[in-house]
Structures are given as C-alpha cells and as structure tokens.
C-alpha positions in Angstrom: -20.5 -78.6 -27.8 -18.5 -79.3 -24.7 -14.8 -78.8 -24.9 -12.9 -82.2 -24.8 -10.9 -81.0 -21.7 -14.0 -80.3 -19.6 -14.4 -83.8 -18.3 -10.8 -83.9 -17.1 -11.2 -80.4 -15.5 -14.4 -81.6 -13.7 -12.5 -84.6 -12.4 -9.7 -82.3 -11.1 -12.0 -79.5 -9.8 -14.6 -81.6 -7.9 -12.2 -82.9 -5.1 -10.7 -79.4 -4.9 -14.1 -77.9 -4.3 -15.2 -80.6 -1.9 -12.1 -80.0 0.3 -13.2 -76.3 0.5 -16.9 -77.2 1.3 -18.0 -76.2 -2.2 -19.6 -77.9 -5.1 -18.8 -77.5 -8.8 -22.1 -76.8 -10.6 -20.8 -76.1 -14.1 -17.7 -75.7 -16.2 -17.4 -74.0 -19.6 -14.2 -73.5 -21.6 -14.6 -70.6 -24.0 -11.8 -71.3 -26.5 -13.2 -68.7 -29.0 -11.6 -65.9 -26.8 -7.9 -65.0 -26.7 -6.7 -66.0 -24.2 -9.3 -68.7 -23.7 -11.5 -68.4 -20.6 -12.2 -71.3 -18.3 -15.4 -70.5 -16.3 -16.1 -72.6 -13.2 -19.4 -72.1 -11.4 -19.4 -73.2 -7.8 -21.8 -73.0 -4.8 -21.3 -73.2 -1.1 -23.2 -76.1 0.4 -23.6 -74.4 3.9 -24.4 -70.8 3.1 -24.8 -68.2 0.3 -21.8 -68.4 -2.0 -19.6 -65.4 -1.6 -16.6 -63.7 -3.2 -14.3 -65.4 -0.6 -15.5 -68.8 -1.8 -14.7 -67.9 -5.4 -11.2 -66.6 -4.4 -10.4 -69.7 -2.4 -11.5 -72.0 -5.2 -9.7 -70.0 -7.8 -6.4 -70.2 -5.9 -6.7 -73.9 -5.1 -7.9 -74.8 -8.6 -5.3 -72.8 -10.3 -2.5 -74.6 -8.4 -4.1 -78.0 -9.3 -4.5 -77.1 -13.0 -1.0 -75.8 -13.3 0.4 -79.0 -11.6 -1.7 -81.3 -13.9 -0.7 -79.4 -17.0 -3.9 -80.4 -18.9 -4.4 -76.9 -20.4 -1.2 -76.4 -22.6 -1.5 -72.7 -23.4 -2.3 -69.5 -21.5 -5.9 -69.2 -20.3 -8.0 -67.1 -17.9 -9.7 -68.8 -15.0 -13.0 -67.3 -13.8 -14.6 -68.8 -10.7 -18.1 -67.6 -10.0 -21.4 -68.5 -8.4 -24.4 -69.0 -10.7 -26.6 -67.2 -8.2 -30.1 -68.0 -7.3 -31.7 -67.4 -10.8 -30.5 -70.6 -12.2 -31.8 -73.8 -13.6 -32.3 -76.9 -11.4 -30.9 -79.9 -13.2 -29.5 -82.6 -10.9 -31.4 -84.9 -8.5 -29.4 -83.3 -5.6 -30.6 -79.8 -6.7 -34.2 -81.0 -6.8 -33.8 -82.2 -3.2 -31.9 -79.0 -2.1 -34.5 -76.7 -3.6 -37.6 -78.5 -2.4 -40.2 -75.9 -1.3 -38.5 -73.1 -3.3 -40.4 -71.0 -5.9 -39.8 -72.2 -9.4 -40.9 -71.6 -13.0 -41.2 -74.8 -15.0 -41.2 -74.5 -18.8 -42.8 -77.2 -21.0 -42.7 -77.9 -24.7 -45.2 -78.6 -26.1 -47.5 -76.8 -23.7 -49.0 -79.1 -21.0 -52.7 -78.7 -20.1 -52.8 -75.5 -22.2 -49.8 -73.9 -20.4 -46.2 -73.5 -21.3 -45.1 -71.9 -18.0 -45.9 -73.2 -14.6 -45.1 -71.2 -11.5 -45.3 -72.7 -8.0 -43.2 -74.3 -5.3 -41.1 -77.3 -6.1 -42.2 -80.5 -4.4 -40.0 -83.1 -6.0 -39.4 -85.1 -9.2 -39.3 -88.8 -9.9 -38.5 -90.8 -13.0 -41.6 -89.6 -14.9 -43.0 -86.5 -13.2 -42.1 -83.1 -11.7 -44.4 -82.2 -8.8 -45.3 -78.5 -8.2 -47.4 -76.9 -5.4 -49.6 -74.2 -6.7 -51.3 -72.5 -3.8 -51.9 -75.9 -2.1 -52.8 -77.8 -5.2 -50.4 -80.4 -6.5 -49.7 -80.2 -10.2 -48.0 -83.2 -11.8 -46.1 -82.3 -15.0 -44.7 -85.1 -17.2 -40.9 -84.9 -17.2 -40.8 -85.7 -20.9 -42.4 -82.3 -21.6 -40.2 -80.2 -19.2 -37.6 -78.1 -21.0 -36.5 -76.1 -17.9 -36.9 -75.8 -14.2 -35.6 -72.5 -12.9 -35.5 -70.9 -9.4 -37.8 -68.0 -9.4 -36.6 -65.1 -7.2 -39.6 -62.9 -8.0 -42.0 -65.0 -5.9 
C-alpha cells in the first residue's frame, strides 16, 4: 500500500532530481518506524550512481521538502541507488537496458519454463523479446511477473 504522501513527494522530488542530472526511480515512506523513514531511490543518467549523487540529492530534496511542509512530523530521509540488481519496469528502462543480461520470471510457466535468462531486446504492448544465444524468444507480457537485471551473466 503506497503512502498517500508519496505522489506529492514524487511531484516534488522529480524536478529536484532532474536539475541534478538524476532520475527518481522509486519512493517508499516507511511510517511503521519511529521516526518514519522516507526512502528515495535515484539513478544518475550519465554514469554509475555514486555516494556524491545521493548526498547532492539528499541536501536538495531535504530543503524542498522542508519548504513545502508536506511531511508534518520528524522523519529520516534516505537517498540511495537501487544498484544494478534491480527490476526493469518502465518503458524508459526497457530502452536503457537493451542488450543487458536479464532474468525474466513468468507465472504460470511459459513453454515449460518459469525463468528465462538472456539479453533484453525490447518489449511492446504484448511481448517481451529476449535474445538467448542468438535465438529470439518472445514471451507474452501477460505472463511476465518480473524482469530483473542479471549481474551474474
């Protein structure tokens, strides 16, 4: 369940990130902790995301959040990078990670397999295309439960 403040925080954080050459890839507000933890995942569009990117985003976002006063009580802001072992979700990510090794999970199993390992080609409205040693595998999107970058291959 997404916290009701998350859409407002995304709206605030996205232009802050863009100004720094970064992209917001996820926001979670953990209100079950005291103080609550606001976790913002970012990535650098030009190079590997580093600690410096997280620090710059943290300072800039903290100032914007304080000024907007959308979080009424004390909270902890965590800015981090999801790293390479992460799921590919958006159209932009499918374009960015074309040619990268991925693991695609399906449910129910497709063609007798539940996990497909290969290099990402692309996706369209109905299909995810995977290159397995030169062979193109077409997996129906309706069966795909997860597409994850695979750093082992």
